[in-house]
Phi, psi and omega in degrees: 000138181286133179299147180293156180271117180257018187301331184283348180297327174243124184295158179297152187306330184291338179248001186294134175274117181246100182253151181275162178245012179087351178280173181243019181299337180296342178294340188300317185295317178292323181300313184280349174276351184233033177283152179298129183241137003268007188307315184292336181276351182289153175297131182266112175270100182199173182242160178280165178305152185300324183264022183296138179275120174253117189228163172219152188220165173213171170233157189299303186296328183289334189231333190292317189068210178051047191292336176238018188273139173056039172087008179293140176270161180289148176249171179296333178284330172299312182293313183298315182291325179290325187265329189239350181244164180271354178214174185208179180254031182303319179247315180049233181272359178057039180293335179300325180257009184221049178300321182295323178296318178294315181296321178298318178295317179300314181298321183294333180285333182081020180290158176267337184222156176226124178262126175219166179244151176267130176281109184308316184281354174277328178273319177232097188306325180255007177088353183261136184290351178282350184236078184278137173259105184299326180296320178294318178299318180295324181300312183285329175298317179295318180298316179296322179293319181293326176294318177297323180300326182260010174075031180245130179274141179274148165240113192253127175262127182282325185217111178241060168083350188261069179297138174305132185299329180300319180291329176290318182291318184282323190240353182083012177076214191284356174281354179253125184294346177303329183293340177300312180288318182297319179293318181294328176292317177298317180296318180298322176300315181296321177299318182288322185281324188240352190299335179290346180245001183236125179256340181236121179242139171245121183289305187222141179260130171046066181296336177300306181298320181298315183284311187287312184272339179273325185240002179246296182271336183080014181289329179243166177298142010275009174077031183269124171264083194276191176290172181297331182270347188304310182297327181285327176292316178299315180297320179302315181288325177297318179296315180294324178295317178298312184298317180296320179296319179298316181296324177299315180293317183297321185276328190246340188232340188299317184298321183273327186260338176057039180259186182226145183230137176209185178232135183278113182251130180261150177207156169262185167227154186217146177231158178303136179302135180062017177071014183276096183271111176214168184306322183292311181292324178294321177298320179294319177297317179300317180292327178298313179291319180295332182281350178243293181287312183295336177310320182253326186288320183296314176301320187279322187259346186241283192224010178079011182225165183284161177301146183300320183295330177288317181295322182290326185268328183267335177052241187287346178292336183264120178299162181241143172269138174281173186299321180294319179295320179301317179297324181287332186272319187293145179063037179253047174210133182272347175199165180264112180265112187248135173245126181218111183191197184298327179293332179297336182252320182293325182264010180276129175290124185299335179295337181281359173278344181053042177067021174257185190251135173297142176223133181263058188243100182290323183300317180296320179296318179299318179295320179298316180298317179301315182288316188285329188238046165059046175055041180297148170290133185246126171248115178282112187261354174200123175203142180161193180212177180224046180292335182277150181274175180292348177282344180291134176255265185256352180256077182264064186297327181295317176294324181298316181286330173296317178299317179298318181294317179294320178296323176294321176301316181295315181298316179293324177299322180287310189279320184269322189255352178072023179284137183271074176271121186261347181188168184219134178241115175283139183236127356239177180299312185227159173299145180204194180280119186261061172052236187289347177258006173060236183252021182284348177218155185231128183246002186284153170283341178239135181277142175229130173274105186291346179274347183273160178279323185286332183053049182297139178271111181250124184293138176265176177302320181297329178293315178297319180296312182297320178300319180295318179298318180295317178301320182273354186055038179129223183230075185298155180304140177260118184307321184287348176272353180284132179299150178244162172257158181146168181233158178275163177300155179301331183276359183298138182269128175247114186232174171227137180245148177222143181293305185223159169241142181280122184276129173267129181289331181213155179300153185237006178292129184304322184291345178269321186266346181248116183268359181289157177251138183237154173225153181285133172272081189294318185271353183248251185282342183078011181255170175285134180239131181291134178273118184292137175076005180247120180238129180269166179288150177262137181258169180290143181299142177237160182297331180288353180279352178274109183300317183298323180294314180301316183295313183291323179292326175298318177296317180299315180299326181293335179278345184068016177293147179264341183225153178221123180255132178212164182255140168279158177253108183306318183297337181273350184242359180249129184284085177230075178105329179279157178286156177299326180296320177295318179300316180297320180296318178295315179298317179301319180297313179299319179298316179296318181301312180295317181297317180291327174300312181296321180296331178268012181064032174247124184275127179281140170239116193252128175261126181286324190204135178239091191295341184265358179275129182295327182269011176229045178287172179301154170308141188305325181297322179285321180298323181293337181262017176107357178059227184283356171284343181259123182295343177297333179296328177298316179296320179296323179295322178297317180292323176298315179297319178301317179300314181294317178298320182291315186278328188240347190298335180291344181244359182241128180250345179234120181242141170242118181295313181217143176253122176056048176295337179287358176271359184293340180293345178273350182277133184301320186289342181248357191301322183289335185229033188296332180291325178289316178299315178300321179301314181289326177295319178298315180293322179297317176301314182298320179298319180292320178300315179293325176302311180295317183298321185275328190245340188233336187300318185298320183270328185261334174067028180264184178228151185229139176210183173231133182265132183252139170292120190223070171282149178279155180228129175241154176291133177297322178249098182292351179262000183253123176299322180300315181290324177298316179291325179295321178295316179297319180293323179297320177298321180292319181288327182275314185253312182298336177309316177261325186290321184295314177298324185276316185259345182259235187260014178088007179225172182288161179303150182300326182295332177282331179276342186293112182297322180295320179298321179297319182291324187270324191241348190251152169231107185268356184053234183266005186261172175211168181264108182294170178242145175275139171287170179301318180292322180292324177296319177294325179293315187282318187299126177081009184275057181201124181274339177203162179268124179245122186236129172257110186236135183230322187204183177235140181245152172251130181240142180229126181282124176230104187297330187267013180236158174285153178294152177287167184309127176081007181245140177268338179274151177279066181241152173250139177269123181256162176243136174263109185294346178278348177280144171296139182224153180277171177303329178276001177089011178280129181288138176260101186229081186305320184294345176296326179293318178296319177300319179298314182296321178292324179295316179298316181297314183292331186269323188238007180091173187272064180282157174297135184234138171239132168275100189273354175195128180205118182190174184213156176277143178214119188278006176279129181285349182219305183266074184276072185295327178297316180294324177301310178298317182300309182298312181299315185289317181291321178294324178296325176292326175296319178297320177298316179300322180288309188279320187264330185252353179069025178288138185275067185269129187250341184191162181221133178239121174280144180238128009228179183288309186225159173280083178242276181286332180239087181305141176078003180258352188274156170285336175241148178278181185294342176268010178068020176274135182290137174270173182302327184296336180299313182296322181288320178294319179300318180297318178297316179298313182297322180276352182069024180134230185229072182294151176297153186299331180264009180276138178304327183291344179289343183251358185278339173048247188295330181294342179280345186271122179306330179300315182283329175299315178295317184295315180295322179297319179295317179297316180298316180297317180298315180296318179298314180295322179297314179297317180298315180297316180297320180296314179299319180298315181294321179298313181296318183298309183287331176295315180294327180293319178293323180298317180294324181296317182285340176289000000 
């Protein structure tokens, strides 16, 4: 039966009455919208408080099984699952018969506490304390003893949704106030029986889900689709039951047992739709949280009454507490027990969002609770996720990263926001029955094969991760991640790279293209006035007449960069349809560009071809003949390179034959045959290298290489051999594909040649991996004067055998995101240490060859204050310095990408209006200082004098001035000498 529609219970947002409750929780949304960026988004390397509670949890019905064993009575979940679901918890994880297995798993994690629930109907089959089941009592007594044996403290939940069925049948469950007394009697028995071994008690778990979904929609047991008032009546009684139980402990047991009692409250988090923070949306968000969490928290932690927005909107549907009840209810919790996980969102009625947006942000919720509920101590009693499917066994990387993200939220809440979080409970210890979705999802840290008899507990990736966090008490600082001070060699190259430059067909300086003569209208408008009938002579075009060249070189000079890398456009220099005059104009522009760079003391680094750029495709004639599938294109590329070397080589010392040719596998037009295309690109590069080496090197003295797209790759699951091998293989397929033939033995990496690997992990589609002949291996091997790497980010890869590879990948791997990493607006992870790992990998694999980082940059959508790029540049360059100083990598230069926001919006140091962003000043400072000198180092104050560019410039200025003075002096001497000679004659 379809659940009834309760949408009218809360009016639509446009008519919603949003009244305040006197709290200040509404400040939370504005606070988190104005955190320092990107500092607050960085991974926090720090530890939790020394006495922090590390816990893991389960609930009885989800894991115990033994539903009719040893005298246990039926619960509402036994009945509900048998009658309304396709599966049940009759056996589940069989924890009732496997205490040792659970205790062993708990011990292996190293937790300090274990949260579990007592099945009310196992201790009292009919729910009445007059009918004790000794076997049930012995079970929990034994469990508590085994926990004590391994040094783990219990956190005991009295009621986790499994009401004895008898009480449901006799009284109608929680809609009957009789249960308040029955529950308190059951609780008092447990305090007396177990209280000497239990310091933390939870009365009831997630009363919102129990009341709303159990007695309103019928989604959960007891499955009642009740009257409009039923869920509010049930919640009313649950609150009173909790309060009465707290008073019983406070009055009769606290002095002797010294324990603490609370109620586990679940909540979601919500943010203004579209991020529009204004008083109206913030009020709606506040009411959303108050309608779920505040429904129970405000009576218990504040004043004994419901939130104002609930009372205003529900009116008579919401029961009322009298004054005496309010006094009894308020302040009946010794700590705030918070549950935040998938149930907080899956079981949330969408109408309670008030048209705002769900947010999975634990840190904000913790801060809100701190503000709203008087700085309460918070114990997180349930947290985790269920991103993995039921097919997942022990490699639950998605859950592992969710766990990591939530733990980072908690740590930042403690360290940055001052929230008093005293402990954390990962949910859950083992796979179990997940309520209304049965076994379709698994949340355990330990895997269980539900079809097996033994139900062995096998640790998942998340278990290994959680154990490590507990051992470290958080995420302590990693020494190698700490920035270092120091400077680069004086000869170090500081560059900027750009994909393309826009070619001007003709000069644009007005004095060149306009032959008219003008005069100032001094007495009139003060403007230039054209003189009629007067035409001046036209002069020959000069390189300074290109406006774009002047503008870009001015920007370059402002960065203090010594080198500038850009790509030529093959189609503009090859006569395939264009007129000879156009070719000459294009060539003239490139010559002028290079000449003007040199005149400004900026060294050009020229890329012949960028195969992955859409606006730099092959000349149409070559494309029409099959492009790189046709070996004739290799010959054409050699002739194109010969033309460039001949025309430009006298002014260019650093050449890149191709930029990122290993990226062609991502292009749709080459995807089916990318291995063949790559094969031909490698050979074409080698032919051009040999061309330069044999015909031009001696006279021009330059160097030639090919730049590879080289992002770093780490295993998503560092505890999985499969993922470790997948990461290593991905590096070979991405970088080694081109690097191994050129820098290695002249052939592709072994992992690419491995037939078994191809059968198990690869999908080649219609392509295959060609072979080099003996002559081709000799041609290719060693055809690189330096290693050129374009590095931008780091990826996490996870091997999934049953899925197709992601776009552009030959391996059956999925790329994961670590939400704790800083990321750009486009979603690129900012992982500085990935660059250092890459440089060490290149050194260890191919020897200590000279290396240039020929492109390194990130997108930042700020048009001026690009703080993310500032952090990116500083951090990545510092990792380069570490590679140089600490690892001995032979690194020669670094190029920031890119100069302007043209072809790649948001990637430039300057915006599209040529205005400098904040990053220009920071990059300039690094260049001037030659790195990161210590504050007391003399080089820290030399600034421009440390830069070879300025040393050369100052030397030239000094030389020019000296020669000018000398020339003038000689002229004057000669002039006056000749004058005196004439006089005496």
